[in-house]
C-alpha positions as CSV (number, residue, x, y, z in Angstrom):
1,M,0.0,0.1,0.0
2,K,1.3,3.6,-0.8
3,R,1.9,5.2,2.4
4,K,-0.2,8.5,3.2
5,N,0.0,10.8,5.8
6,S,-3.0,9.4,7.2
7,L,-5.2,6.3,6.4
8,N,-9.0,6.0,6.7
9,K,-11.4,3.0,6.9
10,L,-11.6,2.9,3.1
11,D,-7.8,2.3,2.8
12,I,-8.0,-0.4,5.3
13,L,-11.1,-2.0,3.4
14,S,-9.0,-1.5,0.2
15,E,-6.1,-3.7,1.9
16,I,-8.5,-6.4,3.1
17,Y,-10.1,-6.5,-0.5
18,I,-6.8,-6.8,-2.4
19,K,-5.5,-9.5,0.0
20,F,-8.8,-11.2,0.2
21,E,-8.8,-11.9,-3.6
22,K,-5.6,-14.0,-2.9
23,N,-6.5,-15.6,0.4
24,K,-9.8,-16.2,2.2
25,F,-8.8,-14.2,5.3
26,V,-6.5,-11.4,6.1
27,T,-5.2,-11.2,9.6
28,M,-4.5,-8.2,11.9
29,E,-0.7,-9.0,11.7
30,E,-1.0,-8.5,7.8
31,L,-2.9,-5.3,8.1
32,I,-0.2,-4.1,10.6
33,A,2.7,-5.2,8.2
34,T,1.0,-3.6,5.0
35,T,-0.2,-0.1,6.6
36,G,2.6,0.4,9.1
37,L,-0.1,1.2,11.9
38,S,-0.4,-0.4,15.0
39,S,-3.4,-2.7,16.0
40,S,-4.8,-0.1,18.3
41,K,-4.9,2.4,15.2
42,I,-6.4,-0.2,12.8
43,R,-9.0,-1.6,15.4
44,P,-11.4,1.3,15.3
45,F,-11.2,1.3,11.4
46,V,-12.1,-2.4,11.5
47,E,-15.1,-1.9,14.0
48,D,-16.6,0.7,11.8
49,L,-16.2,-1.7,8.7
50,K,-17.9,-4.3,10.8
51,E,-20.8,-2.0,11.8
52,D,-21.2,-1.0,8.1
53,L,-21.6,-4.7,7.4
54,L,-18.7,-4.5,4.9
55,I,-16.4,-7.0,6.6
56,V,-16.8,-9.6,9.0
57,E,-14.4,-10.9,11.6
58,H,-13.5,-14.6,12.3
59,P,-11.0,-16.2,14.5
60,E,-8.8,-16.7,11.4
61,G,-8.9,-13.0,10.5
62,F,-11.0,-10.5,8.4
63,Q,-13.3,-11.4,5.4
64,I,-15.1,-9.2,2.7
65,S,-18.9,-9.6,3.4
66,N,-21.3,-9.9,0.4
67,K,-22.2,-6.4,0.9
68,G,-18.7,-5.4,1.2
69,M,-17.8,-7.2,-2.1
70,I,-20.5,-5.3,-4.1
71,F,-19.3,-2.0,-2.4
72,C,-15.6,-2.9,-3.5
73,K,-16.4,-4.0,-7.1
74,T,-18.4,-0.7,-7.6
75,H,-15.7,1.5,-6.3
76,W,-12.4,-0.1,-7.4
77,A,-13.2,-2.7,-10.1
C-alpha cells in the first residue's frame, strides 16, 4: 500500500479487499505489516467496517462480506 500521511477506513477496506482476492482471510498482523499502523490504530477502522457490514471478523482473520464485495467492486473494479 502506498503510504499516506493518514489512512482511513476505506484504505483499510481496500487492503482487505486486495488480500482477500488471494486468500480467504486477512489477519490483523498482515494489516499491521501492510499499513505500518499499530493494531490499536487499525481496530477502530475495522470496527466501523464491521458496523457498516462491509467486513466480518472470524478467528482466522477478516473477510469481505457480500455487501462489502459489492461495495468494493463498484468502487475499485
